[in-house]
C-alpha positions in Angstrom: 6.4 -4.7 9.6 3.2 -6.6 8.7 0.9 -6.0 5.6 -2.7 -4.9 6.4 -5.2 -4.4 3.5 -7.0 -1.8 5.3 -3.9 0.4 6.0 -2.6 0.0 2.2 -6.1 0.9 1.0 -6.2 4.1 3.0 -2.6 4.9 2.2 -3.5 4.7 -1.5 -6.7 6.7 -1.1 -4.7 9.6 0.5 -2.1 9.5 -2.1 -2.6 10.5 -5.9 0.8 9.2 -6.9 0.1 5.8 -5.3 -3.5 5.5 -6.9 -1.9 6.0 -10.4 1.0 3.6 -9.5 -1.8 1.0 -8.4 -3.7 1.4 -11.7 -0.6 0.9 -13.6 0.4 -2.2 -11.9 -3.0 -3.7 -12.3 -2.9 -3.0 -16.0 0.8 -3.9 -16.7 0.6 -7.2 -14.9 -3.1 -7.8 -15.4 -3.8 -8.2 -11.6 -6.9 -7.8 -9.4 -6.8 -5.1 -7.0 -5.9 -7.1 -3.9 -2.8 -8.6 -5.5 -1.7 -5.3 -7.1 -2.1 -3.6 -3.5 0.2 -6.2 -2.1 2.7 -5.8 -5.0 2.5 -2.0 -4.4 3.2 -2.5 -0.8 6.2 -4.5 -1.4 7.6 -2.0 -4.0 7.0 1.2 -2.1 6.4 0.4 1.5 8.2 -2.7 2.8 11.9 -2.8 3.8 12.4 1.0 4.0 10.3 2.0 1.1 9.5 5.7 0.2 6.1 5.4 1.8 7.1 3.2 5.1 6.7 6.1 7.4 3.2 7.2 6.0 2.2 3.5 6.3 3.4 3.1 9.8 1.4 6.3 10.8 -1.7 4.7 9.8 -1.4 1.8 12.3 -4.1 1.7 14.9 -3.1 1.3 18.4 -3.7 -2.2 19.9 -6.5 -2.6 22.5 -5.5 -4.1 25.8 
């Protein structure tokens, strides 16, 4: 599964728990939002994470 910033932003926007976790990561590790989003992706989405299915549901169909 590939990381897409736009998908991750949308997932966070739609989920209050992820919004809170993103803010915690940014503050705790002193990260910019883009880096914190990627860290959040690897902790809760990638490799069978809790939000993997929700993230995959946001994938846009490829144009042919």
